[in-house]
Biopython code that builds the backbone (N, CA, C, O; Angstrom):
import numpy as np
from Bio.PDB.StructureBuilder import StructureBuilder

atoms = [
    (1, "MET", "N", (-110.053, -2.760, 172.109)),
    (1, "MET", "CA", (-108.670, -2.345, 172.070)),
    (1, "MET", "C", (-108.468, -1.242, 171.020)),
    (1, "MET", "O", (-107.796, -0.242, 171.273)),
    (2, "TYR", "N", (-109.051, -1.441, 169.864)),
    (2, "TYR", "CA", (-108.958, -0.456, 168.791)),
    (2, "TYR", "C", (-109.505, 0.893, 169.246)),
    (2, "TYR", "O", (-108.943, 1.935, 168.906)),
    (3, "GLU", "N", (-110.577, 0.883, 169.997)),
    (3, "GLU", "CA", (-111.192, 2.113, 170.496)),
    (3, "GLU", "C", (-110.262, 2.852, 171.441)),
    (3, "GLU", "O", (-110.228, 4.083, 171.432)),
    (4, "ILE", "N", (-109.523, 2.141, 172.241)),
    (4, "ILE", "CA", (-108.574, 2.771, 173.176)),
    (4, "ILE", "C", (-107.450, 3.447, 172.401)),
    (4, "ILE", "O", (-107.067, 4.571, 172.723)),
    (5, "ILE", "N", (-106.922, 2.780, 171.393)),
    (5, "ILE", "CA", (-105.838, 3.357, 170.575)),
    (5, "ILE", "C", (-106.333, 4.604, 169.858)),
    (5, "ILE", "O", (-105.625, 5.610, 169.803)),
    (6, "MET", "N", (-107.526, 4.549, 169.316)),
    (6, "MET", "CA", (-108.103, 5.711, 168.626)),
    (6, "MET", "C", (-108.351, 6.853, 169.604)),
    (6, "MET", "O", (-108.125, 8.017, 169.271)),
    (7, "ALA", "N", (-108.805, 6.532, 170.787)),
    (7, "ALA", "CA", (-109.081, 7.562, 171.792)),
    (7, "ALA", "C", (-107.785, 8.237, 172.237)),
    (7, "ALA", "O", (-107.792, 9.428, 172.549)),
    (8, "MET", "N", (-106.705, 7.521, 172.270)),
    (8, "MET", "CA", (-105.415, 8.100, 172.666)),
    (8, "MET", "C", (-104.791, 8.884, 171.514)),
    (8, "MET", "O", (-104.093, 9.868, 171.759)),
    (9, "GLY", "N", (-105.018, 8.485, 170.289)),
    (9, "GLY", "CA", (-104.401, 9.122, 169.127)),
    (9, "GLY", "C", (-104.987, 10.478, 168.800)),
    (9, "GLY", "O", (-104.250, 11.387, 168.417)),
    (10, "ILE", "N", (-106.277, 10.638, 168.937)),
    (10, "ILE", "CA", (-106.926, 11.910, 168.592)),
    (10, "ILE", "C", (-106.451, 13.037, 169.500)),
    (10, "ILE", "O", (-106.070, 14.092, 168.991)),
    (11, "PRO", "N", (-106.455, 12.866, 170.826)),
    (11, "PRO", "CA", (-105.957, 13.959, 171.655)),
    (11, "PRO", "C", (-104.481, 14.277, 171.402)),
    (11, "PRO", "O", (-104.081, 15.440, 171.451)),
    (12, "SER", "N", (-103.682, 13.259, 171.136)),
    (12, "SER", "CA", (-102.261, 13.491, 170.852)),
    (12, "SER", "C", (-102.101, 14.292, 169.569)),
    (12, "SER", "O", (-101.283, 15.211, 169.507)),
    (13, "ALA", "N", (-102.868, 13.955, 168.558)),
    (13, "ALA", "CA", (-102.796, 14.683, 167.286)),
    (13, "ALA", "C", (-103.241, 16.125, 167.472)),
    (13, "ALA", "O", (-102.627, 17.046, 166.934)),
    (14, "MET", "N", (-104.308, 16.316, 168.231)),
    (14, "MET", "CA", (-104.796, 17.680, 168.465)),
    (14, "MET", "C", (-103.770, 18.488, 169.243)),
    (14, "MET", "O", (-103.559, 19.666, 168.952)),
    (15, "THR", "N", (-103.135, 17.874, 170.223)),
    (15, "THR", "CA", (-102.105, 18.568, 171.000)),
    (15, "THR", "C", (-100.931, 18.932, 170.104)),
    (15, "THR", "O", (-100.391, 20.034, 170.205)),
    (16, "GLY", "N", (-100.534, 18.018, 169.233)),
    (16, "GLY", "CA", (-99.440, 18.286, 168.295)),
    (16, "GLY", "C", (-99.754, 19.452, 167.379)),
    (16, "GLY", "O", (-98.914, 20.325, 167.160)),
    (17, "ILE", "N", (-100.957, 19.465, 166.848)),
    (17, "ILE", "CA", (-101.378, 20.563, 165.960)),
    (17, "ILE", "C", (-101.408, 21.880, 166.726)),
    (17, "ILE", "O", (-100.974, 22.913, 166.218)),
    (18, "PHE", "N", (-101.922, 21.836, 167.949)),
    (18, "PHE", "CA", (-101.980, 23.048, 168.765)),
    (18, "PHE", "C", (-100.586, 23.616, 168.991)),
    (18, "PHE", "O", (-100.389, 24.821, 168.835)),
    (19, "PHE", "N", (-99.607, 22.778, 169.356)),
    (19, "PHE", "CA", (-98.250, 23.260, 169.609)),
    (19, "PHE", "C", (-97.570, 23.729, 168.326)),
    (19, "PHE", "O", (-96.771, 24.665, 168.361)),
    (20, "TRP", "N", (-97.874, 23.096, 167.200)),
    (20, "TRP", "CA", (-97.323, 23.530, 165.928)),
    (20, "TRP", "C", (-97.828, 24.933, 165.576)),
    (20, "TRP", "O", (-97.057, 25.785, 165.136)),
    (21, "MET", "N", (-99.128, 25.163, 165.775)),
    (21, "MET", "CA", (-99.702, 26.487, 165.498)),
    (21, "MET", "C", (-99.126, 27.533, 166.442)),
    (21, "MET", "O", (-98.834, 28.656, 166.031)),
    (22, "LEU", "N", (-98.966, 27.165, 167.700)),
    (22, "LEU", "CA", (-98.394, 28.088, 168.683)),
    (22, "LEU", "C", (-96.964, 28.452, 168.309)),
    (22, "LEU", "O", (-96.568, 29.612, 168.420)),
    (23, "GLU", "N", (-96.198, 27.481, 167.873)),
    (23, "GLU", "CA", (-94.815, 27.733, 167.473)),
    (23, "GLU", "C", (-94.751, 28.648, 166.256)),
    (23, "GLU", "O", (-93.911, 29.546, 166.202)),
    (24, "ARG", "N", (-95.618, 28.432, 165.290)),
    (24, "ARG", "CA", (-95.668, 29.303, 164.100)),
    (24, "ARG", "C", (-95.990, 30.735, 164.495)),
    (24, "ARG", "O", (-95.376, 31.675, 163.989)),
    (25, "ARG", "N", (-96.948, 30.902, 165.394)),
    (25, "ARG", "CA", (-97.335, 32.237, 165.837)),
    (25, "ARG", "C", (-96.164, 32.930, 166.538)),
    (25, "ARG", "O", (-95.914, 34.116, 166.327)),
    (26, "MET", "N", (-95.459, 32.177, 167.368)),
    (26, "MET", "CA", (-94.308, 32.755, 168.081)),
    (26, "MET", "C", (-93.190, 33.131, 167.103)),
    (26, "MET", "O", (-92.536, 34.158, 167.282)),
    (27, "GLU", "N", (-92.968, 32.319, 166.084)),
    (27, "GLU", "CA", (-91.947, 32.627, 165.073)),
    (27, "GLU", "C", (-92.303, 33.903, 164.308)),
    (27, "GLU", "O", (-91.429, 34.726, 164.033)),
    (28, "LYS", "N", (-93.584, 34.069, 163.964)),
    (28, "LYS", "CA", (-94.017, 35.277, 163.266)),
    (28, "LYS", "C", (-93.797, 36.516, 164.129)),
    (28, "LYS", "O", (-93.323, 37.545, 163.647)),
    (29, "ARG", "N", (-94.150, 36.405, 165.420)),
    (29, "ARG", "CA", (-93.949, 37.526, 166.337)),
    (29, "ARG", "C", (-92.475, 37.888, 166.452)),
    (29, "ARG", "O", (-92.116, 39.066, 166.444)),
    (30, "GLU", "N", (-91.623, 36.871, 166.560)),
    (30, "GLU", "CA", (-90.184, 37.103, 166.677)),
    (30, "GLU", "C", (-89.639, 37.762, 165.415)),
    (30, "GLU", "O", (-88.777, 38.637, 165.493)),
    (31, "LYS", "N", (-90.136, 37.347, 164.261)),
    (31, "LYS", "CA", (-89.705, 37.939, 162.999)),
    (31, "LYS", "C", (-90.090, 39.419, 162.932)),
    (31, "LYS", "O", (-89.290, 40.253, 162.509)),
    (32, "LYS", "N", (-91.314, 39.742, 163.350)),
    (32, "LYS", "CA", (-91.752, 41.139, 163.369)),
    (32, "LYS", "C", (-90.919, 41.966, 164.340)),
    (32, "LYS", "O", (-90.538, 43.096, 164.037)),
    (33, "ARG", "N", (-90.635, 41.391, 165.519)),
    (33, "ARG", "CA", (-89.843, 42.101, 166.516)),
    (33, "ARG", "C", (-88.431, 42.368, 165.997)),
    (33, "ARG", "O", (-87.878, 43.448, 166.206)),
    (34, "THR", "N", (-87.861, 41.387, 165.326)),
    (34, "THR", "CA", (-86.523, 41.549, 164.755)),
    (34, "THR", "C", (-86.517, 42.643, 163.696)),
    (34, "THR", "O", (-85.591, 43.453, 163.645)),
    (35, "GLU", "N", (-87.535, 42.673, 162.860)),
    (35, "GLU", "CA", (-87.628, 43.702, 161.818)),
    (35, "GLU", "C", (-87.771, 45.096, 162.434)),
    (35, "GLU", "O", (-87.138, 46.048, 161.977)),
    (36, "LYS", "N", (-88.606, 45.214, 163.474)),
    (36, "LYS", "CA", (-88.769, 46.506, 164.138)),
    (36, "LYS", "C", (-87.464, 46.957, 164.770)),
    (36, "LYS", "O", (-87.129, 48.140, 164.726)),
    (37, "GLU", "N", (-86.735, 46.040, 165.349)),
    (37, "GLU", "CA", (-85.444, 46.364, 165.959)),
    (37, "GLU", "C", (-84.454, 46.846, 164.896)),
    (37, "GLU", "O", (-83.709, 47.799, 165.126)),
    (38, "ARG", "N", (-84.448, 46.191, 163.741)),
    (38, "ARG", "CA", (-83.560, 46.607, 162.647)),
    (38, "ARG", "C", (-83.905, 48.021, 162.174)),
    (38, "ARG", "O", (-83.011, 48.830, 161.924)),
    (39, "VAL", "N", (-85.197, 48.314, 162.051)),
    (39, "VAL", "CA", (-85.643, 49.648, 161.628)),
    (39, "VAL", "C", (-85.266, 50.686, 162.681)),
    (39, "VAL", "O", (-84.825, 51.782, 162.333)),
    (40, "ARG", "N", (-85.430, 50.364, 163.956)),
    (40, "ARG", "CA", (-85.078, 51.288, 165.033)),
    (40, "ARG", "C", (-83.577, 51.589, 165.028)),
    (40, "ARG", "O", (-83.171, 52.736, 165.216)),
    (41, "GLU", "N", (-82.760, 50.563, 164.814)),
    (41, "GLU", "CA", (-81.315, 50.770, 164.746)),
    (41, "GLU", "C", (-80.951, 51.669, 163.573)),
    (41, "GLU", "O", (-80.092, 52.541, 163.703)),
    (42, "ARG", "N", (-81.586, 51.469, 162.452)),
    (42, "ARG", "CA", (-81.324, 52.309, 161.268)),
    (42, "ARG", "C", (-81.721, 53.755, 161.549)),
    (42, "ARG", "O", (-81.015, 54.684, 161.157)),
    (43, "GLN", "N", (-82.853, 53.943, 162.230)),
    (43, "GLN", "CA", (-83.297, 55.292, 162.560)),
    (43, "GLN", "C", (-82.295, 55.977, 163.490)),
    (43, "GLN", "O", (-81.972, 57.148, 163.293)),
    (44, "GLU", "N", (-81.805, 55.266, 164.491)),
    (44, "GLU", "CA", (-80.817, 55.848, 165.405)),
    (44, "GLU", "C", (-79.536, 56.211, 164.662)),
    (44, "GLU", "O", (-78.939, 57.257, 164.916)),
    (45, "PHE", "N", (-79.117, 55.339, 163.740)),
    (45, "PHE", "CA", (-77.927, 55.619, 162.941)),
    (45, "PHE", "C", (-78.101, 56.913, 162.144)),
    (45, "PHE", "O", (-77.200, 57.751, 162.098)),
    (46, "LEU", "N", (-79.268, 57.065, 161.518)),
    (46, "LEU", "CA", (-79.539, 58.266, 160.729)),
    (46, "LEU", "C", (-79.645, 59.505, 161.616)),
    (46, "LEU", "O", (-79.260, 60.597, 161.199)),
    (47, "MET", "N", (-80.162, 59.346, 162.834)),
    (47, "MET", "CA", (-80.233, 60.475, 163.770)),
    (47, "MET", "C", (-78.823, 60.966, 164.140)),
    (47, "MET", "O", (-78.570, 62.171, 164.177)),
    (48, "VAL", "N", (-77.926, 60.039, 164.408)),
    (48, "VAL", "CA", (-76.548, 60.407, 164.747)),
    (48, "VAL", "C", (-75.902, 61.129, 163.571)),
    (48, "VAL", "O", (-75.219, 62.136, 163.757)),
    (49, "LYS", "N", (-76.118, 60.615, 162.358)),
    (49, "LYS", "CA", (-75.561, 61.268, 161.176)),
    (49, "LYS", "C", (-76.167, 62.661, 160.981)),
    (49, "LYS", "O", (-75.466, 63.596, 160.593)),
    (50, "SER", "N", (-77.463, 62.799, 161.250)),
    (50, "SER", "CA", (-78.133, 64.095, 161.102)),
    (50, "SER", "C", (-77.590, 65.107, 162.107)),
    (50, "SER", "O", (-77.377, 66.272, 161.772)),
    (51, "ILE", "N", (-77.371, 64.660, 163.324)),
    (51, "ILE", "CA", (-76.812, 65.548, 164.343)),
    (51, "ILE", "C", (-75.411, 65.994, 163.942)),
    (51, "ILE", "O", (-75.067, 67.168, 164.081)),
    (52, "ALA", "N", (-74.610, 65.070, 163.448)),
    (52, "ALA", "CA", (-73.253, 65.422, 163.007)),
    (52, "ALA", "C", (-73.314, 66.425, 161.855)),
    (52, "ALA", "O", (-72.520, 67.365, 161.805)),
    (53, "ALA", "N", (-74.248, 66.227, 160.939)),
    (53, "ALA", "CA", (-74.390, 67.158, 159.812)),
    (53, "ALA", "C", (-74.821, 68.536, 160.295)),
    (53, "ALA", "O", (-74.330, 69.549, 159.796)),
    (54, "ALA", "N", (-75.732, 68.584, 161.256)),
    (54, "ALA", "CA", (-76.194, 69.869, 161.785)),
    (54, "ALA", "C", (-75.063, 70.603, 162.497)),
    (54, "ALA", "O", (-74.917, 71.817, 162.353)),
    (55, "ILE", "N", (-74.269, 69.871, 163.260)),
    (55, "ILE", "CA", (-73.130, 70.497, 163.949)),
    (55, "ILE", "C", (-72.131, 71.008, 162.925)),
    (55, "ILE", "O", (-71.624, 72.121, 163.065)),
    (56, "ALA", "N", (-71.836, 70.213, 161.892)),
    (56, "ALA", "CA", (-70.898, 70.641, 160.853)),
    (56, "ALA", "C", (-71.394, 71.900, 160.146)),
    (56, "ALA", "O", (-70.615, 72.812, 159.867)),
    (57, "LEU", "N", (-72.683, 71.944, 159.862)),
    (57, "LEU", "CA", (-73.259, 73.125, 159.220)),
    (57, "LEU", "C", (-73.162, 74.338, 160.133)),
    (57, "LEU", "O", (-72.821, 75.430, 159.679)),
    (58, "GLY", "N", (-73.455, 74.156, 161.403)),
    (58, "GLY", "CA", (-73.355, 75.249, 162.364)),
    (58, "GLY", "C", (-71.932, 75.763, 162.494)),
    (58, "GLY", "O", (-71.706, 76.971, 162.562)),
    (59, "GLU", "N", (-70.969, 74.840, 162.529)),
    (59, "GLU", "CA", (-69.561, 75.248, 162.612)),
    (59, "GLU", "C", (-69.156, 76.044, 161.372)),
    (59, "GLU", "O", (-68.526, 77.096, 161.476)),
    (60, "ALA", "N", (-69.521, 75.532, 160.209)),
    (60, "ALA", "CA", (-69.162, 76.212, 158.962)),
    (60, "ALA", "C", (-69.790, 77.600, 158.896)),
    (60, "ALA", "O", (-69.145, 78.557, 158.470)),
    (61, "THR", "N", (-71.034, 77.707, 159.314)),
    (61, "THR", "CA", (-71.723, 79.002, 159.298)),
    (61, "THR", "C", (-71.057, 79.970, 160.265)),
    (61, "THR", "O", (-70.812, 81.124, 159.913)),
    (62, "ALA", "N", (-70.764, 79.519, 161.470)),
    (62, "ALA", "CA", (-70.136, 80.388, 162.463)),
    (62, "ALA", "C", (-68.762, 80.856, 162.010)),
    (62, "ALA", "O", (-68.402, 82.019, 162.191)),
    (63, "GLU", "N", (-68.005, 79.953, 161.425)),
    (63, "GLU", "CA", (-66.672, 80.342, 160.946)),
    (63, "GLU", "C", (-66.764, 81.295, 159.759)),
    (63, "GLU", "O", (-65.949, 82.210, 159.639)),
    (64, "ALA", "N", (-67.744, 81.095, 158.886)),
    (64, "ALA", "CA", (-67.923, 81.987, 157.739)),
    (64, "ALA", "C", (-68.351, 83.373, 158.201)),
    (64, "ALA", "O", (-67.849, 84.377, 157.696)),
    (65, "VAL", "N", (-69.259, 83.435, 159.141)),
    (65, "VAL", "CA", (-69.717, 84.733, 159.658)),
    (65, "VAL", "C", (-68.582, 85.437, 160.387)),
    (65, "VAL", "O", (-68.458, 86.659, 160.308)),
    (66, "ALA", "N", (-67.754, 84.676, 161.096)),
    (66, "ALA", "CA", (-66.639, 85.284, 161.835)),
    (66, "ALA", "C", (-65.620, 85.915, 160.890)),
    (66, "ALA", "O", (-64.917, 86.848, 161.280)),
    (67, "ARG", "N", (-65.530, 85.421, 159.653)),
    (67, "ARG", "CA", (-64.570, 85.984, 158.687)),
    (67, "ARG", "C", (-65.068, 87.267, 158.023)),
    (67, "ARG", "O", (-64.288, 87.978, 157.389)),
    (68, "ILE", "N", (-66.341, 87.562, 158.162)),
    (68, "ILE", "CA", (-66.891, 88.774, 157.556)),
    (68, "ILE", "C", (-66.475, 89.957, 158.430)),
    (68, "ILE", "O", (-66.784, 89.979, 159.621)),
    (69, "PRO", "N", (-65.776, 90.945, 157.851)),
    (69, "PRO", "CA", (-65.272, 92.061, 158.667)),
    (69, "PRO", "C", (-66.372, 92.900, 159.324)),
    (69, "PRO", "O", (-66.193, 93.375, 160.445)),
    (70, "ASP", "N", (-67.490, 93.087, 158.652)),
    (70, "ASP", "CA", (-68.553, 93.933, 159.186)),
    (70, "ASP", "C", (-69.538, 93.166, 160.083)),
    (70, "ASP", "O", (-70.515, 93.751, 160.549)),
    (71, "ALA", "N", (-69.304, 91.876, 160.333)),
    (71, "ALA", "CA", (-70.267, 91.060, 161.075)),
    (71, "ALA", "C", (-70.284, 91.390, 162.563)),
    (71, "ALA", "O", (-71.315, 91.222, 163.215)),
    (72, "HIS", "N", (-69.176, 91.851, 163.106)),
    (72, "HIS", "CA", (-69.081, 92.176, 164.540)),
    (72, "HIS", "C", (-69.610, 91.032, 165.407)),
    (72, "HIS", "O", (-70.559, 91.202, 166.173)),
    (73, "CYS", "N", (-68.982, 89.872, 165.271)),
    (73, "CYS", "CA", (-69.395, 88.706, 166.051)),
    (73, "CYS", "C", (-69.156, 88.969, 167.537)),
    (73, "CYS", "O", (-68.111, 89.481, 167.939)),
    (74, "ASN", "N", (-70.132, 88.612, 168.319)),
    (74, "ASN", "CA", (-69.977, 88.773, 169.756)),
    (74, "ASN", "C", (-69.423, 87.467, 170.344)),
    (74, "ASN", "O", (-69.172, 86.508, 169.614)),
    (75, "GLY", "N", (-69.242, 87.441, 171.625)),
    (75, "GLY", "CA", (-68.693, 86.276, 172.294)),
    (75, "GLY", "C", (-69.614, 85.073, 172.261)),
    (75, "GLY", "O", (-69.169, 83.933, 172.396)),
    (76, "GLU", "N", (-70.903, 85.332, 172.081)),
    (76, "GLU", "CA", (-71.857, 84.220, 172.070)),
    (76, "GLU", "C", (-71.610, 83.268, 170.908)),
    (76, "GLU", "O", (-71.726, 82.053, 171.074)),
    (77, "MET", "N", (-71.277, 83.790, 169.749)),
    (77, "MET", "CA", (-71.026, 82.928, 168.601)),
    (77, "MET", "C", (-69.782, 82.079, 168.832)),
    (77, "MET", "O", (-69.772, 80.884, 168.536)),
    (78, "HIS", "N", (-68.745, 82.698, 169.358)),
    (78, "HIS", "CA", (-67.521, 81.945, 169.622)),
    (78, "HIS", "C", (-67.764, 80.892, 170.705)),
    (78, "HIS", "O", (-67.240, 79.781, 170.620)),
    (79, "THR", "N", (-68.547, 81.233, 171.706)),
    (79, "THR", "CA", (-68.882, 80.275, 172.765)),
    (79, "THR", "C", (-69.705, 79.119, 172.199)),
    (79, "THR", "O", (-69.463, 77.957, 172.525)),
    (80, "ALA", "N", (-70.670, 79.443, 171.355)),
    (80, "ALA", "CA", (-71.510, 78.409, 170.746)),
    (80, "ALA", "C", (-70.682, 77.499, 169.842)),
    (80, "ALA", "O", (-70.907, 76.290, 169.804)),
    (81, "LEU", "N", (-69.728, 78.074, 169.117)),
    (81, "LEU", "CA", (-68.869, 77.284, 168.242)),
    (81, "LEU", "C", (-68.005, 76.321, 169.059)),
    (81, "LEU", "O", (-67.864, 75.152, 168.698)),
    (82, "GLU", "N", (-67.441, 76.798, 170.130)),
    (82, "GLU", "CA", (-66.637, 75.930, 170.997)),
    (82, "GLU", "C", (-67.494, 74.827, 171.621)),
    (82, "GLU", "O", (-67.059, 73.681, 171.731)),
    (83, "TYR", "N", (-68.708, 75.183, 172.026)),
    (83, "TYR", "CA", (-69.632, 74.200, 172.600)),
    (83, "TYR", "C", (-69.960, 73.118, 171.576)),
    (83, "TYR", "O", (-69.942, 71.933, 171.908)),
    (84, "ALA", "N", (-70.257, 73.507, 170.342)),
    (84, "ALA", "CA", (-70.589, 72.549, 169.285)),
    (84, "ALA", "C", (-69.413, 71.616, 169.022)),
    (84, "ALA", "O", (-69.600, 70.410, 168.857)),
    (85, "LYS", "N", (-68.208, 72.164, 168.983)),
    (85, "LYS", "CA", (-67.018, 71.332, 168.767)),
    (85, "LYS", "C", (-66.818, 70.351, 169.923)),
    (85, "LYS", "O", (-66.488, 69.187, 169.699)),
    (86, "ARG", "N", (-67.018, 70.818, 171.153)),
    (86, "ARG", "CA", (-66.845, 69.949, 172.321)),
    (86, "ARG", "C", (-67.858, 68.803, 172.300)),
    (86, "ARG", "O", (-67.506, 67.651, 172.553)),
    (87, "ILE", "N", (-69.116, 69.126, 171.997)),
    (87, "ILE", "CA", (-70.159, 68.109, 171.950)),
    (87, "ILE", "C", (-69.889, 67.116, 170.822)),
    (87, "ILE", "O", (-70.112, 65.916, 170.984)),
    (88, "LYS", "N", (-69.415, 67.605, 169.694)),
    (88, "LYS", "CA", (-69.105, 66.728, 168.564)),
    (88, "LYS", "C", (-68.030, 65.719, 168.969)),
    (88, "LYS", "O", (-68.131, 64.537, 168.637)),
    (89, "HIS", "N", (-67.022, 66.172, 169.671)),
    (89, "HIS", "CA", (-65.956, 65.264, 170.109)),
    (89, "HIS", "C", (-66.449, 64.300, 171.194)),
    (89, "HIS", "O", (-66.058, 63.133, 171.204)),
    (90, "GLU", "N", (-67.299, 64.774, 172.100)),
    (90, "GLU", "CA", (-67.868, 63.888, 173.118)),
    (90, "GLU", "C", (-68.696, 62.785, 172.466)),
    (90, "GLU", "O", (-68.612, 61.621, 172.860)),
    (91, "GLN", "N", (-69.490, 63.154, 171.474)),
    (91, "GLN", "CA", (-70.322, 62.171, 170.778)),
    (91, "GLN", "C", (-69.435, 61.148, 170.063)),
    (91, "GLN", "O", (-69.702, 59.947, 170.113)),
    (92, "LYS", "N", (-68.396, 61.622, 169.409)),
    (92, "LYS", "CA", (-67.482, 60.727, 168.704)),
    (92, "LYS", "C", (-66.807, 59.763, 169.682)),
    (92, "LYS", "O", (-66.682, 58.572, 169.398)),
    (93, "GLU", "N", (-66.372, 60.283, 170.839)),
    (93, "GLU", "CA", (-65.747, 59.432, 171.854)),
    (93, "GLU", "C", (-66.740, 58.390, 172.381)),
    (93, "GLU", "O", (-66.384, 57.225, 172.562)),
    (94, "PHE", "N", (-67.980, 58.811, 172.623)),
    (94, "PHE", "CA", (-69.001, 57.893, 173.126)),
    (94, "PHE", "C", (-69.263, 56.773, 172.124)),
    (94, "PHE", "O", (-69.316, 55.601, 172.495)),
    (95, "LEU", "N", (-69.427, 57.139, 170.859)),
    (95, "LEU", "CA", (-69.709, 56.129, 169.838)),
    (95, "LEU", "C", (-68.523, 55.191, 169.653)),
    (95, "LEU", "O", (-68.712, 54.000, 169.410)),
    (96, "THR", "N", (-67.309, 55.709, 169.766)),
    (96, "THR", "CA", (-66.124, 54.860, 169.690)),
    (96, "THR", "C", (-66.090, 53.884, 170.849)),
    (96, "THR", "O", (-65.803, 52.701, 170.667)),
    (97, "GLN", "N", (-66.387, 54.385, 172.050)),
    (97, "GLN", "CA", (-66.418, 53.523, 173.237)),
    (97, "GLN", "C", (-67.469, 52.427, 173.079)),
    (97, "GLN", "O", (-67.205, 51.264, 173.386)),
    (98, "GLN", "N", (-68.661, 52.795, 172.600)),
    (98, "GLN", "CA", (-69.724, 51.817, 172.409)),
    (98, "GLN", "C", (-69.316, 50.755, 171.388)),
    (98, "GLN", "O", (-69.615, 49.573, 171.560)),
    (99, "GLY", "N", (-68.636, 51.182, 170.330)),
    (99, "GLY", "CA", (-68.174, 50.237, 169.317)),
    (99, "GLY", "C", (-67.154, 49.262, 169.880)),
    (99, "GLY", "O", (-67.206, 48.067, 169.589)),
    (100, "ILE", "N", (-66.232, 49.764, 170.682)),
    (100, "ILE", "CA", (-65.220, 48.897, 171.278)),
    (100, "ILE", "C", (-65.860, 47.925, 172.253)),
    (100, "ILE", "O", (-65.507, 46.746, 172.266)),
    (101, "GLU", "N", (-66.805, 48.400, 173.080)),
    (101, "GLU", "CA", (-67.489, 47.519, 174.021)),
    (101, "GLU", "C", (-68.311, 46.448, 173.294)),
    (101, "GLU", "O", (-68.442, 45.328, 173.787)),
    (102, "ALA", "N", (-68.857, 46.785, 172.136)),
    (102, "ALA", "CA", (-69.634, 45.802, 171.378)),
    (102, "ALA", "C", (-68.740, 44.713, 170.798)),
    (102, "ALA", "O", (-69.168, 43.572, 170.627)),
    (103, "ILE", "N", (-67.503, 45.072, 170.500)),
    (103, "ILE", "CA", (-66.568, 44.097, 169.957)),
    (103, "ILE", "C", (-66.147, 43.088, 171.020)),
    (103, "ILE", "O", (-66.047, 41.890, 170.754)),
    (104, "TYR", "N", (-65.899, 43.596, 172.235)),
    (104, "TYR", "CA", (-65.382, 42.714, 173.288)),
    (104, "TYR", "C", (-66.435, 42.285, 174.230)),
    (104, "TYR", "O", (-66.157, 41.541, 175.170)),
]
sb = StructureBuilder()
sb.init_structure("model")
sb.init_model(0)
sb.init_chain("A")
sb.init_seg("    ")
for serial, (resi, resn, name, xyz) in enumerate(atoms, 1):
    if name == "N":
        sb.init_residue(resn, " ", resi, " ")
    sb.init_atom(name, np.array(xyz, "f"), 0.0, 1.0, " ", f" {name:<3s}", serial, name[0])
structure = sb.get_structure()
């Protein structure tokens, strides 16, 4: 009788240890995935800020050049400035929409 109990206990213990190790491995993987996702979100946030900064710099440069009397700005600069402003507003609207959708 003792031999039967021992024979049943060893496989159960080994199975328990196996599932415990498997669970630990899965938790570690999930933790790494969560960290990578957090880093990716931060990178996207910084990309959006960088794009906004580049557009702001371009707008400021175009407006400064347009004020110079001898610059003789052609229509391309004015067209590019309007395009940059339009894209900036589209991006702002998109991000606002995404924020509202995330809330609800």
